[in-house]
Backbone as XML, in Angstrom:
<?xml version="1.0"?>
<chain id="A" units="angstrom">
  <residue number="1" name="UNK">
    <atom name="N" x="82.893" y="24.509" z="13.068"/>
    <atom name="CA" x="82.494" y="25.141" z="11.891"/>
    <atom name="C" x="82.334" y="25.813" z="11.248"/>
  </residue>
  <residue number="2" name="UNK">
    <atom name="N" x="82.177" y="25.720" z="10.057"/>
    <atom name="CA" x="82.277" y="25.711" z="8.778"/>
    <atom name="C" x="83.265" y="26.883" z="7.381"/>
  </residue>
  <residue number="3" name="UNK">
    <atom name="N" x="83.294" y="26.469" z="6.736"/>
    <atom name="CA" x="84.050" y="26.656" z="5.808"/>
    <atom name="C" x="83.203" y="27.757" z="4.517"/>
  </residue>
  <residue number="4" name="UNK">
    <atom name="N" x="84.119" y="28.848" z="4.577"/>
    <atom name="CA" x="82.864" y="30.068" z="3.362"/>
    <atom name="C" x="82.976" y="28.828" z="2.122"/>
  </residue>
  <residue number="5" name="UNK">
    <atom name="N" x="82.389" y="29.355" z="1.231"/>
    <atom name="CA" x="82.966" y="28.457" z="-0.540"/>
    <atom name="C" x="82.153" y="30.217" z="-1.274"/>
  </residue>
  <residue number="6" name="UNK">
    <atom name="N" x="82.670" y="30.274" z="-2.124"/>
    <atom name="CA" x="82.388" y="31.214" z="-3.212"/>
    <atom name="C" x="81.022" y="31.101" z="-3.626"/>
  </residue>
  <residue number="7" name="UNK">
    <atom name="N" x="80.366" y="31.578" z="-4.143"/>
    <atom name="CA" x="79.017" y="31.794" z="-4.551"/>
    <atom name="C" x="78.474" y="30.766" z="-5.395"/>
  </residue>
  <residue number="8" name="UNK">
    <atom name="N" x="79.975" y="31.584" z="-6.720"/>
    <atom name="CA" x="80.184" y="30.568" z="-7.992"/>
    <atom name="C" x="79.631" y="28.812" z="-7.614"/>
  </residue>
  <residue number="9" name="UNK">
    <atom name="N" x="79.928" y="28.706" z="-6.140"/>
    <atom name="CA" x="79.786" y="26.986" z="-6.189"/>
    <atom name="C" x="78.513" y="27.085" z="-5.863"/>
  </residue>
  <residue number="10" name="UNK">
    <atom name="N" x="77.824" y="27.354" z="-5.109"/>
    <atom name="CA" x="76.904" y="27.372" z="-4.124"/>
    <atom name="C" x="75.224" y="26.437" z="-5.488"/>
  </residue>
  <residue number="11" name="UNK">
    <atom name="N" x="74.820" y="25.304" z="-5.050"/>
    <atom name="CA" x="74.189" y="25.010" z="-5.483"/>
    <atom name="C" x="73.065" y="25.692" z="-6.001"/>
  </residue>
  <residue number="12" name="UNK">
    <atom name="N" x="72.410" y="24.973" z="-6.808"/>
    <atom name="CA" x="71.592" y="25.156" z="-7.560"/>
    <atom name="C" x="69.996" y="25.701" z="-6.660"/>
  </residue>
  <residue number="13" name="UNK">
    <atom name="N" x="69.196" y="26.041" z="-6.524"/>
    <atom name="CA" x="68.207" y="26.257" z="-5.331"/>
    <atom name="C" x="68.282" y="26.749" z="-3.638"/>
  </residue>
  <residue number="14" name="UNK">
    <atom name="N" x="69.403" y="26.932" z="-3.741"/>
    <atom name="CA" x="70.130" y="26.573" z="-2.434"/>
    <atom name="C" x="69.717" y="28.477" z="-1.589"/>
  </residue>
  <residue number="15" name="UNK">
    <atom name="N" x="69.841" y="28.714" z="-0.094"/>
    <atom name="CA" x="70.046" y="29.861" z="0.381"/>
    <atom name="C" x="70.978" y="29.760" z="0.743"/>
  </residue>
  <residue number="16" name="UNK">
    <atom name="N" x="71.791" y="31.270" z="0.792"/>
    <atom name="CA" x="73.338" y="31.062" z="1.228"/>
    <atom name="C" x="73.557" y="32.673" z="1.868"/>
  </residue>
  <residue number="17" name="UNK">
    <atom name="N" x="74.173" y="32.887" z="2.680"/>
    <atom name="CA" x="74.158" y="33.606" z="2.681"/>
    <atom name="C" x="75.629" y="34.605" z="3.258"/>
  </residue>
  <residue number="18" name="UNK">
    <atom name="N" x="76.221" y="36.087" z="2.623"/>
    <atom name="CA" x="76.824" y="36.805" z="2.233"/>
    <atom name="C" x="78.140" y="36.728" z="3.688"/>
  </residue>
  <residue number="19" name="UNK">
    <atom name="N" x="78.424" y="36.283" z="3.235"/>
    <atom name="CA" x="80.398" y="36.663" z="4.925"/>
    <atom name="C" x="81.323" y="37.263" z="4.445"/>
  </residue>
  <residue number="20" name="UNK">
    <atom name="N" x="81.577" y="37.324" z="3.001"/>
    <atom name="CA" x="83.189" y="37.910" z="2.578"/>
    <atom name="C" x="82.408" y="38.909" z="1.432"/>
  </residue>
  <residue number="21" name="UNK">
    <atom name="N" x="83.529" y="39.678" z="0.596"/>
    <atom name="CA" x="83.706" y="40.157" z="-0.485"/>
    <atom name="C" x="84.961" y="39.449" z="-0.531"/>
  </residue>
  <residue number="22" name="UNK">
    <atom name="N" x="85.752" y="39.561" z="-1.625"/>
    <atom name="CA" x="87.029" y="39.463" z="-2.258"/>
    <atom name="C" x="87.811" y="40.055" z="-2.950"/>
  </residue>
  <residue number="23" name="UNK">
    <atom name="N" x="87.199" y="40.689" z="-3.007"/>
    <atom name="CA" x="87.268" y="42.122" z="-4.679"/>
    <atom name="C" x="88.343" y="42.867" z="-4.828"/>
  </residue>
  <residue number="24" name="UNK">
    <atom name="N" x="88.318" y="43.897" z="-5.000"/>
    <atom name="CA" x="88.950" y="45.252" z="-5.019"/>
    <atom name="C" x="87.773" y="46.175" z="-4.429"/>
  </residue>
  <residue number="25" name="UNK">
    <atom name="N" x="87.792" y="47.640" z="-4.454"/>
    <atom name="CA" x="86.954" y="48.457" z="-3.901"/>
    <atom name="C" x="85.702" y="48.699" z="-5.203"/>
  </residue>
  <residue number="26" name="UNK">
    <atom name="N" x="86.220" y="48.041" z="-6.457"/>
    <atom name="CA" x="84.786" y="48.506" z="-7.214"/>
    <atom name="C" x="84.352" y="46.924" z="-7.334"/>
  </residue>
  <residue number="27" name="UNK">
    <atom name="N" x="84.125" y="46.028" z="-6.783"/>
    <atom name="CA" x="83.764" y="44.871" z="-6.583"/>
    <atom name="C" x="83.354" y="44.699" z="-5.533"/>
  </residue>
  <residue number="28" name="UNK">
    <atom name="N" x="83.303" y="45.256" z="-4.913"/>
    <atom name="CA" x="82.744" y="46.316" z="-3.553"/>
    <atom name="C" x="81.079" y="46.907" z="-3.206"/>
  </residue>
  <residue number="29" name="UNK">
    <atom name="N" x="81.751" y="47.704" z="-4.162"/>
    <atom name="CA" x="80.913" y="48.944" z="-4.845"/>
    <atom name="C" x="79.671" y="48.439" z="-5.253"/>
  </residue>
  <residue number="30" name="UNK">
    <atom name="N" x="79.983" y="47.217" z="-6.610"/>
    <atom name="CA" x="79.196" y="47.233" z="-7.261"/>
    <atom name="C" x="77.637" y="46.503" z="-6.501"/>
  </residue>
  <residue number="31" name="UNK">
    <atom name="N" x="78.551" y="45.184" z="-5.542"/>
    <atom name="CA" x="78.178" y="44.422" z="-4.968"/>
    <atom name="C" x="77.341" y="44.747" z="-4.097"/>
  </residue>
  <residue number="32" name="UNK">
    <atom name="N" x="77.266" y="46.141" z="-3.357"/>
    <atom name="CA" x="76.518" y="46.870" z="-1.739"/>
    <atom name="C" x="75.638" y="47.417" z="-2.850"/>
  </residue>
  <residue number="33" name="UNK">
    <atom name="N" x="75.358" y="48.241" z="-3.645"/>
    <atom name="CA" x="75.082" y="48.462" z="-5.097"/>
    <atom name="C" x="73.919" y="47.704" z="-5.164"/>
  </residue>
  <residue number="34" name="UNK">
    <atom name="N" x="73.666" y="46.409" z="-4.856"/>
    <atom name="CA" x="73.454" y="45.194" z="-5.134"/>
    <atom name="C" x="72.332" y="44.676" z="-4.357"/>
  </residue>
  <residue number="35" name="UNK">
    <atom name="N" x="73.070" y="45.479" z="-3.746"/>
    <atom name="CA" x="72.239" y="45.047" z="-1.650"/>
    <atom name="C" x="73.327" y="43.325" z="-1.541"/>
  </residue>
  <residue number="36" name="UNK">
    <atom name="N" x="74.278" y="43.165" z="-2.298"/>
    <atom name="CA" x="74.939" y="41.701" z="-1.530"/>
    <atom name="C" x="75.994" y="42.069" z="-0.870"/>
  </residue>
  <residue number="37" name="UNK">
    <atom name="N" x="75.999" y="42.425" z="0.151"/>
    <atom name="CA" x="76.933" y="42.576" z="1.007"/>
    <atom name="C" x="76.692" y="41.877" z="2.818"/>
  </residue>
  <residue number="38" name="UNK">
    <atom name="N" x="77.495" y="42.320" z="3.519"/>
    <atom name="CA" x="77.633" y="40.796" z="4.298"/>
    <atom name="C" x="76.686" y="41.402" z="5.585"/>
  </residue>
  <residue number="39" name="UNK">
    <atom name="N" x="75.826" y="39.529" z="5.395"/>
    <atom name="CA" x="75.246" y="39.798" z="6.029"/>
    <atom name="C" x="73.318" y="39.376" z="5.614"/>
  </residue>
  <residue number="40" name="UNK">
    <atom name="N" x="73.869" y="39.312" z="3.643"/>
    <atom name="CA" x="72.560" y="39.586" z="2.798"/>
    <atom name="C" x="72.169" y="37.632" z="2.925"/>
  </residue>
  <residue number="41" name="UNK">
    <atom name="N" x="70.764" y="37.259" z="2.373"/>
    <atom name="CA" x="70.756" y="36.307" z="1.739"/>
    <atom name="C" x="70.320" y="36.062" z="0.414"/>
  </residue>
  <residue number="42" name="UNK">
    <atom name="N" x="70.807" y="35.527" z="0.379"/>
    <atom name="CA" x="70.731" y="34.855" z="-1.245"/>
    <atom name="C" x="69.601" y="33.516" z="-1.900"/>
  </residue>
  <residue number="43" name="UNK">
    <atom name="N" x="69.140" y="33.827" z="-3.189"/>
    <atom name="CA" x="68.385" y="32.616" z="-3.534"/>
    <atom name="C" x="69.745" y="32.649" z="-4.420"/>
  </residue>
  <residue number="44" name="UNK">
    <atom name="N" x="70.186" y="31.541" z="-4.983"/>
    <atom name="CA" x="70.504" y="30.828" z="-6.179"/>
    <atom name="C" x="69.778" y="30.216" z="-7.097"/>
  </residue>
  <residue number="45" name="UNK">
    <atom name="N" x="68.670" y="30.959" z="-7.814"/>
    <atom name="CA" x="67.930" y="30.509" z="-9.042"/>
    <atom name="C" x="68.482" y="29.830" z="-10.093"/>
  </residue>
  <residue number="46" name="UNK">
    <atom name="N" x="69.759" y="29.760" z="-10.590"/>
    <atom name="CA" x="69.536" y="29.377" z="-12.222"/>
    <atom name="C" x="71.420" y="29.299" z="-12.002"/>
  </residue>
  <residue number="47" name="UNK">
    <atom name="N" x="71.459" y="28.071" z="-12.725"/>
    <atom name="CA" x="73.269" y="28.452" z="-13.323"/>
    <atom name="C" x="72.918" y="28.397" z="-14.753"/>
  </residue>
  <residue number="48" name="UNK">
    <atom name="N" x="73.835" y="29.128" z="-14.973"/>
    <atom name="CA" x="73.754" y="29.619" z="-16.515"/>
    <atom name="C" x="75.906" y="29.891" z="-16.819"/>
  </residue>
  <residue number="49" name="UNK">
    <atom name="N" x="75.759" y="28.982" z="-17.415"/>
    <atom name="CA" x="77.534" y="28.531" z="-18.079"/>
    <atom name="C" x="78.469" y="29.347" z="-16.925"/>
  </residue>
  <residue number="50" name="UNK">
    <atom name="N" x="79.065" y="29.436" z="-16.773"/>
    <atom name="CA" x="79.795" y="29.681" z="-15.546"/>
    <atom name="C" x="78.814" y="31.307" z="-14.660"/>
  </residue>
  <residue number="51" name="UNK">
    <atom name="N" x="78.050" y="31.531" z="-14.614"/>
    <atom name="CA" x="77.814" y="32.924" z="-14.099"/>
    <atom name="C" x="76.318" y="32.556" z="-13.921"/>
  </residue>
  <residue number="52" name="UNK">
    <atom name="N" x="75.192" y="33.409" z="-12.508"/>
    <atom name="CA" x="74.174" y="32.166" z="-11.971"/>
    <atom name="C" x="73.680" y="33.648" z="-11.963"/>
  </residue>
  <residue number="53" name="UNK">
    <atom name="N" x="71.980" y="33.528" z="-11.736"/>
    <atom name="CA" x="70.740" y="33.997" z="-11.544"/>
    <atom name="C" x="71.090" y="33.919" z="-9.822"/>
  </residue>
  <residue number="54" name="UNK">
    <atom name="N" x="70.074" y="34.417" z="-9.316"/>
    <atom name="CA" x="70.164" y="35.046" z="-8.196"/>
    <atom name="C" x="69.210" y="35.740" z="-7.110"/>
  </residue>
  <residue number="55" name="UNK">
    <atom name="N" x="68.751" y="35.834" z="-6.882"/>
    <atom name="CA" x="67.302" y="37.028" z="-6.309"/>
    <atom name="C" x="67.397" y="36.888" z="-4.788"/>
  </residue>
  <residue number="56" name="UNK">
    <atom name="N" x="67.653" y="38.330" z="-3.812"/>
    <atom name="CA" x="67.499" y="39.199" z="-2.553"/>
    <atom name="C" x="65.953" y="39.660" z="-3.113"/>
  </residue>
  <residue number="57" name="UNK">
    <atom name="N" x="65.374" y="38.614" z="-2.349"/>
    <atom name="CA" x="63.969" y="39.881" z="-1.719"/>
    <atom name="C" x="62.931" y="39.411" z="-3.129"/>
  </residue>
  <residue number="58" name="UNK">
    <atom name="N" x="62.934" y="40.778" z="-3.925"/>
    <atom name="CA" x="61.745" y="40.321" z="-5.054"/>
    <atom name="C" x="62.524" y="41.111" z="-6.320"/>
  </residue>
  <residue number="59" name="UNK">
    <atom name="N" x="63.952" y="41.021" z="-6.098"/>
    <atom name="CA" x="64.962" y="41.179" z="-7.129"/>
    <atom name="C" x="66.124" y="40.137" z="-7.754"/>
  </residue>
  <residue number="60" name="UNK">
    <atom name="N" x="65.919" y="40.434" z="-8.989"/>
    <atom name="CA" x="67.080" y="39.148" z="-9.090"/>
    <atom name="C" x="67.464" y="39.752" z="-10.110"/>
  </residue>
  <residue number="61" name="UNK">
    <atom name="N" x="69.209" y="39.052" z="-10.141"/>
    <atom name="CA" x="70.109" y="39.905" z="-10.733"/>
    <atom name="C" x="70.838" y="38.395" z="-11.265"/>
  </residue>
  <residue number="62" name="UNK">
    <atom name="N" x="71.844" y="38.456" z="-12.523"/>
    <atom name="CA" x="72.543" y="38.073" z="-13.382"/>
    <atom name="C" x="73.943" y="38.075" z="-12.830"/>
  </residue>
  <residue number="63" name="UNK">
    <atom name="N" x="74.908" y="37.224" z="-12.317"/>
    <atom name="CA" x="76.129" y="37.573" z="-12.050"/>
    <atom name="C" x="77.362" y="36.646" z="-12.715"/>
  </residue>
  <residue number="64" name="UNK">
    <atom name="N" x="77.772" y="37.276" z="-12.950"/>
    <atom name="CA" x="79.079" y="37.089" z="-14.318"/>
    <atom name="C" x="80.349" y="35.461" z="-13.370"/>
  </residue>
  <residue number="65" name="UNK">
    <atom name="N" x="80.575" y="34.836" z="-14.016"/>
    <atom name="CA" x="80.970" y="33.541" z="-12.995"/>
    <atom name="C" x="82.360" y="34.380" z="-12.356"/>
  </residue>
  <residue number="66" name="UNK">
    <atom name="N" x="83.413" y="35.518" z="-12.758"/>
    <atom name="CA" x="83.999" y="36.150" z="-11.910"/>
    <atom name="C" x="83.945" y="36.624" z="-10.386"/>
  </residue>
  <residue number="67" name="UNK">
    <atom name="N" x="82.844" y="37.636" z="-10.409"/>
    <atom name="CA" x="82.640" y="38.437" z="-9.954"/>
    <atom name="C" x="81.893" y="36.784" z="-8.863"/>
  </residue>
  <residue number="68" name="UNK">
    <atom name="N" x="80.657" y="35.992" z="-8.887"/>
    <atom name="CA" x="80.382" y="34.917" z="-8.084"/>
    <atom name="C" x="81.471" y="34.203" z="-7.141"/>
  </residue>
  <residue number="69" name="UNK">
    <atom name="N" x="83.001" y="34.422" z="-8.309"/>
    <atom name="CA" x="83.602" y="33.839" z="-7.207"/>
    <atom name="C" x="84.753" y="34.008" z="-5.530"/>
  </residue>
  <residue number="70" name="UNK">
    <atom name="N" x="84.459" y="35.627" z="-6.308"/>
    <atom name="CA" x="84.926" y="36.816" z="-5.163"/>
    <atom name="C" x="84.082" y="36.911" z="-4.224"/>
  </residue>
  <residue number="71" name="UNK">
    <atom name="N" x="82.161" y="36.644" z="-4.470"/>
    <atom name="CA" x="81.136" y="36.117" z="-3.764"/>
    <atom name="C" x="81.741" y="35.230" z="-2.724"/>
  </residue>
  <residue number="72" name="UNK">
    <atom name="N" x="81.649" y="35.410" z="-1.046"/>
    <atom name="CA" x="81.931" y="34.527" z="-0.635"/>
    <atom name="C" x="80.856" y="34.192" z="0.310"/>
  </residue>
  <residue number="73" name="UNK">
    <atom name="N" x="80.478" y="32.636" z="0.481"/>
    <atom name="CA" x="79.176" y="32.798" z="1.232"/>
    <atom name="C" x="79.138" y="31.180" z="2.080"/>
  </residue>
  <residue number="74" name="UNK">
    <atom name="N" x="77.945" y="31.078" z="3.124"/>
    <atom name="CA" x="77.434" y="29.983" z="3.891"/>
    <atom name="C" x="76.212" y="29.514" z="3.602"/>
  </residue>
  <residue number="75" name="UNK">
    <atom name="N" x="75.921" y="28.738" z="4.321"/>
    <atom name="CA" x="74.627" y="28.741" z="4.341"/>
    <atom name="C" x="73.596" y="28.794" z="4.882"/>
  </residue>
  <residue number="76" name="UNK">
    <atom name="N" x="72.471" y="29.623" z="4.764"/>
    <atom name="CA" x="71.920" y="30.597" z="5.298"/>
    <atom name="C" x="71.651" y="29.481" z="6.421"/>
  </residue>
  <residue number="77" name="UNK">
    <atom name="N" x="71.130" y="30.243" z="7.410"/>
    <atom name="CA" x="69.865" y="29.644" z="8.810"/>
    <atom name="C" x="68.791" y="28.994" z="8.612"/>
  </residue>
  <residue number="78" name="UNK">
    <atom name="N" x="68.076" y="29.488" z="7.691"/>
    <atom name="CA" x="66.993" y="29.940" z="6.594"/>
    <atom name="C" x="67.004" y="27.683" z="6.019"/>
  </residue>
  <residue number="79" name="UNK">
    <atom name="N" x="67.968" y="27.857" z="5.810"/>
    <atom name="CA" x="68.772" y="26.703" z="4.579"/>
    <atom name="C" x="68.690" y="25.688" z="5.474"/>
  </residue>
  <residue number="80" name="UNK">
    <atom name="N" x="69.201" y="25.713" z="7.022"/>
    <atom name="CA" x="69.451" y="24.728" z="7.265"/>
    <atom name="C" x="68.355" y="24.345" z="8.185"/>
  </residue>
  <residue number="81" name="UNK">
    <atom name="N" x="67.579" y="25.540" z="8.721"/>
    <atom name="CA" x="66.585" y="24.731" z="9.767"/>
    <atom name="C" x="65.483" y="23.830" z="8.491"/>
  </residue>
  <residue number="82" name="UNK">
    <atom name="N" x="65.585" y="24.775" z="7.076"/>
    <atom name="CA" x="64.818" y="23.570" z="5.892"/>
    <atom name="C" x="65.476" y="22.060" z="6.092"/>
  </residue>
  <residue number="83" name="UNK">
    <atom name="N" x="66.013" y="21.814" z="6.275"/>
    <atom name="CA" x="66.513" y="20.318" z="5.839"/>
    <atom name="C" x="66.052" y="20.037" z="7.232"/>
  </residue>
  <residue number="84" name="UNK">
    <atom name="N" x="66.558" y="20.035" z="8.410"/>
    <atom name="CA" x="66.461" y="19.809" z="9.587"/>
    <atom name="C" x="65.149" y="19.531" z="10.132"/>
  </residue>
  <residue number="85" name="UNK">
    <atom name="N" x="63.596" y="19.912" z="9.404"/>
    <atom name="CA" x="62.225" y="19.260" z="9.177"/>
    <atom name="C" x="62.075" y="17.729" z="8.924"/>
  </residue>
</chain>
């Protein structure tokens, strides 16, 4: 079984799935308003200093490092199947 990692630790160019939100009600609300809820697939577009540029569907977001550390992810099933080919 895989261990979730913080979104901040995910590799640039990878696709991950959100499995847990470890923040308070404010972080959870903000994340879910952006569509970063449990089960959401996220593409890591770019790493910028402590933050990230991610995309969900056609929408891109910039996240600060603090928020990215509280969003726990696993490699996406789509990402895993890409490496098996």
